[in-house]
C-alpha positions as CSV (number, residue, x, y, z in Angstrom):
1,M,34.3,-30.8,-25.0
2,S,34.1,-34.3,-23.2
3,E,33.4,-37.5,-24.7
4,N,30.9,-39.8,-23.1
5,R,32.9,-43.1,-22.5
6,I,29.9,-45.3,-22.5
7,G,28.0,-43.8,-25.3
8,H,28.6,-42.8,-28.9
9,I,27.6,-39.1,-29.0
10,R,29.2,-36.0,-27.5
11,L,26.7,-35.1,-24.7
12,T,28.2,-31.7,-24.0
13,S,28.7,-30.5,-27.6
14,H,27.3,-27.4,-29.0
15,P,24.1,-27.6,-31.2
16,G,24.7,-28.9,-34.6
17,A,27.6,-31.2,-33.4
18,A,25.2,-33.8,-32.2
19,A,22.4,-35.4,-34.2
20,K,19.0,-33.8,-33.7
21,S,16.9,-36.0,-31.4
22,R,14.1,-38.1,-32.9
23,Y,12.1,-37.1,-30.0
24,P,11.7,-33.3,-29.8
25,I,10.1,-31.7,-26.7
26,N,7.2,-29.5,-27.3
27,W,6.5,-28.2,-23.8
28,G,2.8,-27.3,-23.2
29,A,1.4,-29.4,-26.1
30,P,-2.2,-30.8,-25.5
31,S,-1.2,-34.5,-25.5
32,A,1.7,-36.5,-24.4
33,R,2.6,-37.6,-27.7
34,E,2.6,-34.1,-29.2
35,R,4.7,-33.0,-26.3
36,G,7.1,-35.9,-26.8
37,P,8.8,-38.1,-24.2
38,I,11.6,-36.9,-21.8
39,I,14.7,-39.1,-22.4
40,A,17.5,-38.7,-19.9
41,A,19.4,-42.0,-20.1
42,P,23.2,-40.9,-20.4
43,A,24.2,-43.4,-23.2
44,N,21.0,-43.0,-25.1
45,P,21.3,-41.4,-28.6
46,D,17.8,-40.2,-28.3
47,R,18.6,-38.3,-25.2
48,N,16.8,-34.9,-25.4
49,C,17.2,-33.2,-21.9
50,I,19.8,-32.3,-19.4
51,G,20.4,-34.2,-16.2
52,A,19.4,-37.7,-15.1
53,H,16.4,-39.4,-13.8
54,G,16.0,-39.7,-10.0
55,G,17.1,-36.2,-8.9
56,A,19.7,-36.5,-6.2
57,Y,19.5,-40.3,-6.3
58,A,21.2,-40.4,-9.6
59,I,24.5,-40.0,-7.7
60,Y,23.7,-43.1,-5.7
61,R,22.9,-44.9,-9.1
62,A,26.3,-43.8,-10.3
63,L,28.0,-45.4,-7.4
64,A,26.0,-48.7,-7.9
65,V,27.3,-48.7,-11.5
66,S,30.9,-47.8,-10.4
67,A,30.8,-50.6,-7.9
68,G,29.6,-53.2,-10.5
69,A,26.3,-53.8,-8.8
70,L,24.1,-52.2,-11.6
71,N,24.4,-52.6,-15.4
72,P,24.3,-49.0,-16.8
73,S,22.4,-50.2,-19.8
74,V,19.7,-51.9,-17.9
75,R,16.2,-50.9,-18.7
76,P,13.4,-50.8,-16.1
77,D,10.6,-53.3,-16.6
78,L,7.4,-51.1,-16.2
79,T,4.8,-53.9,-16.2
80,N,2.0,-53.2,-13.7
81,T,3.5,-49.9,-12.5
82,A,0.6,-47.7,-13.9
83,P,-1.1,-45.3,-11.6
84,V,-3.8,-46.7,-9.4
85,V,-6.1,-43.7,-10.0
86,P,-6.2,-41.4,-13.0
87,I,-4.9,-37.9,-12.7
88,G,-5.6,-35.5,-15.6
89,P,-5.3,-34.2,-18.2
90,H,-6.4,-30.9,-16.9
91,P,-6.6,-27.5,-18.8
92,Q,-3.6,-26.3,-16.9
93,W,-1.4,-28.9,-18.5
94,R,-1.7,-27.1,-21.8
95,T,-1.9,-23.5,-20.6
96,P,1.3,-21.8,-21.4
97,G,3.4,-21.1,-18.3
98,K,1.1,-22.9,-15.9
99,I,3.5,-25.8,-15.3
100,V,7.2,-25.4,-15.7
101,S,8.8,-27.4,-12.9
102,L,7.5,-30.9,-13.5
103,D,6.3,-33.1,-16.3
104,P,2.4,-33.2,-16.3
105,W,2.5,-36.3,-18.5
106,G,5.2,-38.0,-16.3
107,H,2.8,-40.8,-14.9
108,L,1.4,-41.6,-18.3
109,V,4.5,-42.5,-20.3
110,V,3.8,-46.2,-20.4
111,D,0.6,-45.9,-22.2
112,A,1.4,-42.8,-24.3
113,F,4.8,-44.3,-25.5
114,N,4.3,-48.0,-25.2
115,D,5.3,-48.7,-28.8
116,E,8.5,-46.7,-28.4
117,I,9.4,-48.5,-25.1
118,A,8.8,-51.8,-26.8
119,A,11.1,-50.9,-29.6
120,G,13.8,-50.0,-27.2
121,A,13.5,-46.4,-26.2
122,D,14.5,-45.8,-22.6
123,I,11.5,-43.6,-21.6
124,R,10.9,-43.5,-17.9
125,P,8.0,-42.2,-15.5
126,T,8.9,-39.1,-13.5
127,I,5.6,-39.5,-11.4
128,A,4.2,-42.5,-9.7
129,I,0.9,-42.9,-8.1
130,T,-0.1,-45.6,-5.4
131,R,-2.2,-46.3,-2.5
132,A,-1.1,-46.6,1.1
133,R,-2.0,-46.4,4.8
134,L,-0.8,-43.9,7.2
135,M,-0.2,-44.6,10.9
136,L,0.4,-41.6,13.2
137,P,0.3,-41.5,17.0
138,E,-1.3,-38.0,16.8
139,I,-4.2,-39.5,14.9
140,Q,-4.7,-42.2,17.5
141,D,-4.8,-39.5,20.1
142,A,-7.4,-37.6,18.1
143,I,-9.5,-40.7,18.1
144,A,-9.0,-41.2,21.8
145,A,-9.9,-37.5,22.4
146,G,-13.1,-37.8,20.4
147,R,-11.9,-35.3,17.7
148,L,-11.9,-38.0,15.1
149,T,-14.2,-41.0,14.5
150,S,-13.5,-44.0,12.5
151,D,-15.6,-44.5,9.4
152,G,-14.0,-47.7,8.2
153,T,-13.1,-46.1,4.7
154,V,-11.0,-43.1,5.2
155,L,-10.1,-43.7,8.9
156,H,-10.0,-47.2,10.3
157,A,-10.6,-48.2,14.1
158,D,-6.8,-48.8,14.6
159,G,-6.0,-45.2,13.4
160,Q,-4.9,-46.2,9.9
161,I,-5.7,-43.6,7.2
162,A,-6.2,-44.7,3.7
163,V,-4.6,-42.4,1.2
164,T,-3.7,-42.1,-2.4
165,K,0.0,-40.9,-2.7
166,A,2.1,-39.6,-5.6
167,A,5.8,-39.1,-5.9
168,I,7.0,-36.5,-8.4
169,D,10.4,-35.8,-9.7
170,P,11.2,-32.4,-10.8
171,A,11.5,-31.6,-14.5
172,W,12.2,-28.0,-15.2
173,H,11.4,-26.3,-18.5
174,L,14.2,-23.8,-18.4
175,P,12.5,-21.0,-20.6
176,G,9.5,-21.3,-18.3
177,V,11.4,-21.3,-15.2
178,A,13.3,-18.1,-16.2
179,A,10.1,-16.5,-17.1
180,R,8.6,-17.5,-13.8
181,F,11.4,-15.8,-11.9
182,D,11.8,-12.9,-14.4
183,V,15.3,-13.7,-15.3
184,N,17.1,-14.0,-18.5
185,E,17.2,-17.8,-19.5
186,E,21.0,-17.6,-20.5
187,K,21.7,-16.0,-17.2
188,L,19.7,-18.8,-15.3
189,R,21.6,-21.4,-17.3
190,H,25.0,-20.0,-16.6
191,T,24.1,-19.6,-12.9
192,L,23.0,-23.2,-12.6
193,F,26.1,-24.4,-14.3
194,E,28.4,-22.3,-12.0
195,Q,26.6,-23.1,-8.7
196,T,26.5,-26.8,-9.4
197,G,30.4,-26.6,-10.0
198,G,30.0,-27.2,-13.7
199,M,28.3,-30.6,-13.1
200,Y,26.0,-30.0,-16.1
201,P,28.1,-28.4,-19.1
202,E,25.0,-28.7,-21.4
203,L,23.3,-26.0,-19.5
204,V,25.5,-23.7,-21.4
205,T,26.7,-25.7,-24.4
206,R,23.3,-27.0,-25.5
207,P,20.7,-24.2,-25.4
208,D,18.7,-26.4,-27.7
209,L,17.9,-28.6,-24.8
210,E,15.3,-26.9,-22.9
211,V,14.4,-29.5,-20.2
212,F,16.5,-30.1,-17.1
213,L,16.1,-32.8,-14.5
214,P,17.7,-31.0,-11.5
215,P,19.7,-33.1,-8.9
216,I,17.2,-32.0,-6.1
217,G,14.4,-33.6,-4.1
218,G,10.9,-33.7,-5.5
219,V,7.4,-33.6,-4.2
220,T,5.2,-36.1,-2.3
221,L,1.4,-35.8,-2.3
222,Y,-1.1,-37.4,0.1
223,I,-4.7,-37.4,-1.0
224,F,-7.4,-38.1,1.5
225,G,-10.7,-39.2,0.0
226,D,-11.6,-39.2,-3.7
227,P,-8.8,-37.9,-5.9
228,A,-11.3,-37.0,-8.6
229,A,-12.8,-34.3,-6.2
230,L,-9.7,-32.5,-6.2
231,G,-10.6,-30.2,-9.1
232,D,-14.4,-30.2,-8.2
233,R,-15.5,-26.8,-6.9
234,K,-18.5,-28.5,-5.4
235,R,-16.3,-30.7,-3.1
236,A,-14.5,-28.7,-0.4
237,L,-10.8,-28.9,-0.4
238,T,-8.6,-28.8,2.7
239,C,-4.9,-28.4,1.9
240,R,-1.5,-28.0,3.6
241,V,1.6,-27.2,1.6
242,H,4.4,-28.4,3.8
243,D,8.1,-28.0,3.4
244,E,10.4,-30.7,4.7
245,C,11.7,-30.5,8.2
246,N,13.4,-33.8,9.1
247,G,14.3,-33.0,12.6
248,S,10.6,-32.2,13.5
249,D,8.6,-34.2,11.0
250,V,10.5,-37.4,11.6
251,F,12.2,-37.1,15.0
252,G,9.7,-34.7,16.8
253,S,12.1,-31.9,17.7
254,D,10.5,-29.4,20.1
255,I,12.2,-26.3,18.5
256,C,9.7,-25.8,15.8
257,T,6.0,-26.2,14.8
258,C,6.6,-28.5,11.7
259,R,5.4,-31.7,12.9
260,P,2.6,-30.4,15.0
261,Y,1.3,-28.3,12.0
262,L,1.8,-31.3,9.7
263,T,-0.1,-33.7,11.7
264,H,-2.8,-31.0,12.4
265,G,-3.1,-30.7,8.7
266,I,-3.4,-34.5,8.3
267,E,-6.2,-34.5,11.0
268,E,-8.1,-31.8,9.2
269,C,-7.6,-33.5,5.8
270,V,-9.1,-36.7,7.4
271,K,-12.2,-34.5,8.5
272,A,-12.6,-33.0,5.0
273,A,-12.6,-36.6,3.4
274,Q,-15.1,-37.8,5.9
275,G,-17.4,-34.8,5.0
276,R,-17.6,-35.7,1.4
277,G,-14.7,-33.2,0.6
278,V,-11.1,-34.0,-0.1
279,G,-7.8,-33.4,1.8
280,L,-4.4,-32.8,0.4
281,I,-0.9,-32.6,1.8
282,V,1.8,-31.3,-0.4
283,Y,5.3,-32.3,0.9
284,N,8.1,-30.5,-0.6
285,R,11.7,-31.6,-0.2
286,K,13.1,-28.2,0.9
287,E,14.8,-28.9,4.0
288,G,15.8,-26.0,6.2
289,R,14.0,-23.5,4.0
290,A,15.8,-25.0,1.0
291,L,19.1,-24.3,2.7
292,G,19.8,-27.7,3.8
293,E,20.0,-29.5,7.2
294,V,23.6,-28.6,8.0
295,T,23.0,-24.8,7.5
296,K,19.8,-25.2,9.7
297,F,21.8,-26.8,12.6
298,L,24.4,-24.1,12.3
299,V,21.8,-21.6,12.7
300,Y,20.3,-23.4,15.8
301,N,23.7,-23.1,17.4
302,A,24.1,-19.5,16.4
303,R,20.6,-18.6,17.9
304,K,21.1,-20.3,21.0
305,R,24.6,-19.0,21.8
306,Q,24.0,-15.3,21.1
307,P,23.9,-12.9,24.1
308,G,20.5,-13.2,25.6
309,G,19.7,-16.6,24.0
310,D,17.3,-17.4,21.4
311,Q,15.1,-14.4,20.6
312,A,12.3,-13.6,18.1
313,A,13.9,-10.4,17.3
314,T,17.0,-12.0,15.9
315,Y,15.4,-15.3,14.5
316,F,15.7,-14.4,10.8
317,E,18.8,-12.3,11.2
318,R,20.8,-15.4,12.5
319,T,19.8,-17.4,9.4
320,E,20.8,-14.7,6.9
321,C,24.1,-14.2,8.8
322,V,24.9,-18.0,8.2
323,A,23.3,-18.5,4.9
324,G,23.2,-15.2,3.2
325,V,19.5,-15.3,2.8
326,Q,16.6,-15.7,5.2
327,D,14.7,-18.2,3.0
328,A,15.7,-19.9,-0.2
329,R,12.5,-21.7,-0.9
330,F,11.0,-19.0,-3.2
331,Q,7.5,-20.4,-3.7
332,Q,7.2,-19.4,-7.3
333,L,7.4,-23.0,-8.5
334,M,5.2,-24.5,-5.7
335,P,1.8,-24.0,-7.4
336,D,2.7,-26.2,-10.3
337,V,1.6,-29.3,-8.5
338,L,-1.7,-27.7,-7.7
339,H,-2.1,-27.1,-11.4
340,W,-1.1,-30.7,-12.2
341,L,-3.9,-31.8,-9.9
342,G,-6.6,-29.5,-11.6
343,V,-6.9,-27.4,-8.4
344,S,-8.2,-24.0,-8.9
345,H,-9.5,-23.2,-5.4
346,I,-8.6,-24.2,-1.9
347,D,-11.4,-23.9,0.7
348,R,-9.3,-24.3,3.8
349,F,-5.6,-23.5,3.5
350,L,-3.7,-24.8,6.6
351,S,-0.7,-22.3,6.5
352,M,0.5,-19.2,8.1
353,S,3.0,-18.5,5.3
354,N,2.2,-15.4,3.2
355,M,4.9,-16.5,0.7
356,K,2.8,-19.7,0.0
357,H,-0.6,-18.0,0.0
358,D,0.6,-15.2,-2.4
359,A,2.3,-17.7,-4.7
360,L,-0.9,-19.7,-5.0
361,V,-3.1,-16.7,-5.4
362,G,-0.8,-15.1,-7.9
363,A,-0.9,-18.3,-9.9
364,G,-4.7,-18.3,-10.1
365,V,-5.5,-20.6,-7.2
366,S,-8.0,-18.9,-5.0
367,I,-8.2,-19.4,-1.3
368,G,-11.2,-19.3,1.1
369,E,-10.2,-19.7,4.8
370,R,-6.7,-19.6,6.1
371,V,-6.2,-21.8,9.2
372,P,-3.3,-21.2,11.6
373,I,-1.8,-23.7,13.9
374,P,-3.9,-24.0,17.1
375,P,-2.0,-22.6,20.0
376,G,-2.2,-25.7,22.0
377,L,0.0,-27.5,19.4
378,V,3.0,-25.3,19.8
379,P,5.7,-26.8,21.7
380,S,7.1,-24.6,24.4
381,D,10.6,-24.3,22.8
382,A,9.0,-23.3,19.5
383,S,7.4,-20.2,20.8
384,V,10.3,-18.1,19.6
385,E,9.9,-19.4,16.0
386,L,6.2,-18.8,16.0
387,E,6.5,-15.2,17.4
388,A,9.2,-14.3,15.0
389,K,7.0,-15.4,12.1
390,K,4.0,-13.6,13.4
391,A,6.1,-10.4,13.7
392,A,7.5,-10.9,10.2
393,G,4.0,-10.8,8.7
394,Y,2.9,-14.5,8.9
395,F,-0.8,-14.9,9.0
396,S,-2.3,-15.6,12.4
397,A,-5.6,-15.2,14.1
398,D,-4.1,-12.4,16.3
399,A,-3.9,-8.7,15.5
400,A,-1.7,-7.8,12.5
401,P,2.0,-6.9,13.5
402,S,2.8,-3.2,13.5
403,A,5.4,-1.7,11.1
404,E,7.7,-1.3,14.1
405,D,7.4,-5.1,14.8
406,L,8.2,-5.9,11.2
407,T,11.2,-3.7,11.2
408,R,12.5,-4.8,14.4
409,V,12.3,-8.6,13.6
410,V,13.4,-8.5,10.0
411,G,15.7,-5.5,10.2
412,R,14.5,-4.0,6.9
413,D,12.1,-1.4,5.8
414,L,8.6,-2.4,4.7
415,K,9.4,-1.4,1.3
416,D,11.7,-4.3,1.0
417,F,8.9,-6.8,1.4
């Protein structure tokens, strides 16, 4: 077992070798105080979870400490960092199994644990909520084309959109995550330990620690209109759940529909907010179907260099050949953020993905209308991707694909779906 060089306790010891935390975590409790704070500071004797704050950015923090630029014992001054709007609490927060991948109380820690923080406890938020303006050329184009009109509140004359946005770092309740995927918790812990190269020994040595802050990206939310309307069934909700695609979202690649669908979603969210409803963009850090950008670019090369060029019939096959799986996003955890917002119904769901639709419906979030991307927004080089997705069963306004189409594109029997 390894000794923490900057602390006074064995962080990777078996239960019983370390002192019991003063702050036990009671996941799913009805209040923040009853649930208990999440404390992840490496040298803190009150540490009660696995991992570190900041997800993947914890590695950069380690570099800053190593370079002498950051004092590892520094505590954040959280003065004036409180959320700009209230979110929750909602009934889903205390419903067993509803939220397992984020801390629903993560934005309220300053108020809930003010005394403990003042006394020196290193308790940090995992959620931040602020206000901002968005500026997108596609929105300016929509104004020029007459599809959108400035109202001076949601949409300004120069094309700026007023939004409320939230950043959410993941916090996994390991028993809940295991149940969500219908796997044994011990097997989940061992697999996480092995597939991260043994980075977190406590996954296998400390079964008493049930919360894990994984080194992955989190979620960003953009709310258009009144955030209080999100859980109000009398106010129509337009929503797009979008998985990160840096090449398209940021740099405008013409090989996929990601940015066009994202900006279309933003336009529809603006319309919803202007119509006394509310719009929501859920932006998940799951680059390349959660396979990563390097894998995605390797697949691009493999698709384009195959005999006959890029084809819908081999679209998913080439991904599986490189990555071993067609899609690693597995949307089982995705509905958690909707539960955190108190959402139980989406009136207009801007997505063609059956995986996302089925995950939401299976989690108790009902969906009214499904809205595919308008054909005029599909870049010419992205037609292969779109046709492959339609043939693989993605929702569209076209006729449903035949069994032959599904088998031809995916290369599997329908029973495998």
